[in-house]
KENUDO-610152 format. One record per residue (C-alpha): residue number from 1; x, y, z. Coordinates in nm, 3 decimals, decimal comma. Example, Ala and Ser with C-alpha at 12.3 -4.5 7.8 and 13.67 -1.06 7.14 Angstrom:
BEGIN
 ropa      c1      c2      c3
    1   1,230  -0,450   0,780
    2   1,367  -0,106   0,714
This chain:
BEGIN
 ropa      c1      c2      c3
    1   1,508   1,024   1,153
    2   1,150   1,094   1,151
    3   0,902   0,979   0,889
    4   0,877   1,228   0,605
    5   0,529   1,285   0,461
    6   0,455   1,464   0,145
    7   0,120   1,655   0,152
    8  -0,020   1,679  -0,208
    9  -0,331   1,881  -0,146
   10  -0,431   2,217  -0,353
   11  -0,672   2,352  -0,097
   12  -0,439   2,582   0,127
   13  -0,656   2,524   0,429
   14  -0,658   2,157   0,424
   15  -0,277   2,143   0,341
   16  -0,182   2,370   0,645
   17  -0,435   2,170   0,869
   18  -0,241   1,839   0,772
   19   0,089   2,008   0,806
   20   0,016   2,102   1,153
   21  -0,161   1,788   1,245
   22   0,138   1,568   1,128
   23   0,423   1,782   1,275
   24   0,256   1,791   1,603
   25   0,259   1,413   1,586
   26   0,635   1,400   1,529
   27   0,619   1,382   1,139
   28   0,840   1,587   0,907
   29   0,643   1,735   0,617
   30   0,653   1,914   0,291
   31   0,371   2,055   0,106
   32   0,298   2,030  -0,269
   33   0,011   2,218  -0,436
   34   0,002   2,031  -0,765
   35   0,111   1,704  -0,923
   36   0,423   1,859  -1,091
   37   0,512   2,019  -0,773
   38   0,509   1,678  -0,586
   39   0,749   1,531  -0,845
   40   0,993   1,819  -0,759
   41   0,984   1,730  -0,419
   42   1,008   1,352  -0,485
   43   1,321   1,401  -0,709
   44   1,475   1,591  -0,409
   45   1,393   1,324  -0,149
   46   1,171   1,028  -0,148
   47   0,907   1,075   0,107
   48   0,806   0,763   0,334
   49   0,439   0,827   0,255
   50   0,208   1,045   0,063
   51  -0,147   1,205   0,152
   52  -0,271   1,268  -0,214
   53  -0,574   1,445  -0,305
   54  -0,723   1,347  -0,650
   55  -0,865   1,693  -0,764
   56  -0,529   1,849  -0,862
   57  -0,443   2,158  -1,110
   58  -0,264   2,001  -1,415
   59  -0,160   1,655  -1,350
   60  -0,432   1,496  -1,132
   61  -0,410   1,262  -0,848
   62  -0,486   0,948  -1,052
   63  -0,204   1,019  -1,309
   64   0,032   1,116  -1,029
   65  -0,041   0,807  -0,838
   66   0,014   0,572  -1,151
   67   0,347   0,744  -1,205
   68   0,469   0,717  -0,854
   69   0,380   0,350  -0,829
   70   0,557   0,270  -1,130
   71   0,871   0,437  -1,037
   72   0,859   0,428  -0,656
   73   0,641   0,150  -0,540
   74   0,792   0,164  -0,182
   75   0,618   0,504  -0,124
   76   0,295   0,441   0,077
   77   0,005   0,663  -0,058
   78  -0,311   0,737   0,134
   79  -0,569   0,894  -0,106
   80  -0,769   1,170   0,057
   81  -1,063   1,259  -0,147
   82  -1,435   1,401  -0,143
   83  -1,520   1,124  -0,405
   84  -1,708   0,853  -0,217
   85  -1,820   0,637  -0,484
   86  -1,703   0,279  -0,458
   87  -1,568   0,268  -0,823
   88  -1,323   0,556  -0,754
   89  -1,225   0,359  -0,442
   90  -1,160   0,062  -0,633
   91  -0,971   0,215  -0,922
   92  -0,740   0,389  -0,681
   93  -0,679   0,067  -0,496
   94  -0,629  -0,122  -0,851
   95  -0,379   0,162  -0,945
   96  -0,168   0,097  -0,621
   97  -0,302   0,323  -0,345
   98  -0,235   0,180   0,009
   99  -0,537   0,340   0,153
  100  -0,849   0,559   0,093
  101  -1,014   0,816   0,322
  102  -1,300   1,049   0,229
  103  -1,316   1,410   0,323
  104  -1,412   1,548   0,562
  105  -1,222   1,318   0,751
  106  -1,159   1,280   1,134
  107  -0,821   1,367   1,212
  108  -0,764   1,075   1,433
  109  -0,872   0,837   1,183
  110  -0,621   0,977   0,933
  111  -0,336   0,950   1,186
  112  -0,428   0,586   1,269
  113  -0,450   0,490   0,887
  114  -0,110   0,655   0,855
  115   0,036   0,469   1,119
  116  -0,116   0,147   0,975
  117   0,041   0,172   0,619
  118   0,379   0,280   0,769
  119   0,366  -0,025   1,007
  120   0,280  -0,242   0,715
  121   0,573  -0,103   0,501
  122   0,824  -0,140   0,826
  123   0,891   0,215   0,839
  124   0,670   0,316   1,146
  125   0,880   0,418   1,460
  126   0,819   0,107   1,643
  127   0,929   0,063   2,020
  128   1,193  -0,165   2,108
  129   0,940  -0,427   2,240
  130   0,752  -0,424   1,917
  131   1,082  -0,445   1,707
  132   1,200  -0,748   1,894
  133   0,862  -0,928   1,849
  134   0,883  -0,848   1,479
  135   1,240  -1,005   1,459
  136   1,121  -1,313   1,615
  137   0,889  -1,381   1,362
  138   1,140  -1,435   1,092
  139   0,963  -1,256   0,830
  140   1,272  -1,155   0,654
  141   1,377  -1,484   0,532
  142   1,367  -1,567   0,154
  143   1,040  -1,721   0,015
  144   1,018  -1,971  -0,276
  145   0,720  -2,115  -0,432
  146   0,751  -2,267  -0,786
  147   0,951  -2,009  -0,978
  148   0,851  -1,720  -0,753
  149   1,132  -1,576  -0,537
  150   1,056  -1,325  -0,278
  151   1,295  -1,129  -0,048
  152   1,072  -0,960   0,201
  153   1,336  -0,734   0,365
  154   1,446  -0,603   0,015
  155   1,077  -0,575  -0,105
  156   1,176  -0,761  -0,407
  157   1,001  -1,052  -0,570
  158   1,078  -1,234  -0,913
  159   0,918  -1,481  -1,146
  160   1,132  -1,685  -1,339
  161   1,416  -1,458  -1,297
  162   1,225  -1,151  -1,390
  163   1,150  -0,893  -1,140
  164   0,779  -0,832  -1,064
  165   0,657  -0,499  -0,967
  166   0,393  -0,513  -0,700
  167   0,234  -0,252  -0,478
  168   0,289  -0,280  -0,107
  169  -0,045  -0,458  -0,033
  170   0,001  -0,675  -0,339
  171   0,338  -0,775  -0,191
  172   0,188  -0,843   0,154
  173  -0,089  -1,052   0,024
  174   0,160  -1,266  -0,179
  175   0,399  -1,281   0,116
  176   0,101  -1,403   0,324
  177   0,013  -1,692   0,077
  178   0,384  -1,790   0,022
  179   0,448  -1,816   0,390
  180   0,158  -2,061   0,429
  181   0,126  -2,229   0,067
  182  -0,093  -2,520   0,214
  183  -0,330  -2,297   0,392
  184  -0,655  -2,144   0,268
  185  -0,704  -1,772   0,365
  186  -1,059  -1,631   0,366
  187  -1,095  -1,258   0,270
  188  -1,161  -1,194   0,617
  189  -0,816  -1,326   0,694
  190  -0,624  -1,141   0,422
  191  -0,798  -0,815   0,487
  192  -0,738  -0,801   0,867
  193  -0,361  -0,924   0,809
  194  -0,282  -0,690   0,540
  195  -0,512  -0,396   0,619
  196  -0,476  -0,421   0,982
  197  -0,848  -0,332   1,022
  198  -1,168  -0,554   1,099
  199  -1,324  -0,688   0,807
  200  -1,703  -0,591   0,758
  201  -1,764  -0,825   0,481
  202  -1,862  -0,590   0,201
  203  -1,524  -0,444   0,091
  204  -1,385  -0,554  -0,240
  205  -1,039  -0,465  -0,187
  206  -0,921  -0,822  -0,139
  207  -1,078  -0,951  -0,473
  208  -0,932  -0,643  -0,645
  209  -0,557  -0,697  -0,522
  210  -0,581  -1,083  -0,578
  211  -0,692  -1,011  -0,954
  212  -0,393  -0,752  -0,971
  213  -0,152  -1,005  -0,846
  214  -0,290  -1,278  -1,091
  215  -0,269  -1,051  -1,386
  216   0,096  -0,975  -1,302
  217   0,200  -1,304  -1,239
  218   0,035  -1,430  -1,567
  219   0,223  -1,173  -1,761
  220   0,552  -1,303  -1,619
  221   0,465  -1,668  -1,690
  222   0,142  -1,735  -1,853
  223   0,198  -2,099  -1,847
  224   0,183  -2,134  -1,469
  225  -0,105  -2,104  -1,228
  226   0,000  -1,955  -0,880
  227  -0,317  -1,857  -0,668
  228  -0,615  -2,082  -0,646
  229  -0,964  -1,982  -0,552
  230  -1,110  -2,218  -0,295
  231  -1,485  -2,146  -0,393
  232  -1,686  -2,061  -0,086
  233  -1,373  -2,017   0,152
  234  -1,108  -1,803   0,005
  235  -0,754  -1,820  -0,157
  236  -0,434  -2,035  -0,139
  237  -0,122  -2,105  -0,346
  238  -0,206  -2,362  -0,613
């Protein structure tokens, strides 16, 4: 079955352009023109990913993103917005967005970003060779560190026996650190491993996601410190 992408966009022209683009590239699609309509589609069938506009009638994109990530964190969400300010991007990443692209966007870039988030979530239609390579990496084994237990194949992590709700990128960052607990990862290392893009040095996304992970871990067990900042270098498990 092809990946099912939900387009949440109230501009009719943009919505239909995205529908044609995605269908031409082998994706199944549905179109929602408001936040409430998007929730209706999600109740019927969970999409693999969403392309989400922020300026929607009724329930706006920010509210919809927050609701989706609380109830269905496995859905990858790419924000598509005309808002270019850094604070909006940071807020959306903090609230769980998997990627952010500004309008007007290049269609090839959008497709590449969609492929990247699907690949990171393990839902991209890979070739047999790519699947074999991925299986040989052993990334599905249970990971344990202090009282954290992570099951990568089930996208599940718990702290002291209590389930921890993480976004896709938060999960991937924590997995990267737990797989190599003695290694210090620079922001460059983390960004290129998780975002699958070249790190240009000015993006604050890594700091935002590390902060989110720390806050969630602290809520689960306030007496323990899990992630250490190695000043001037990067991050490691403490």
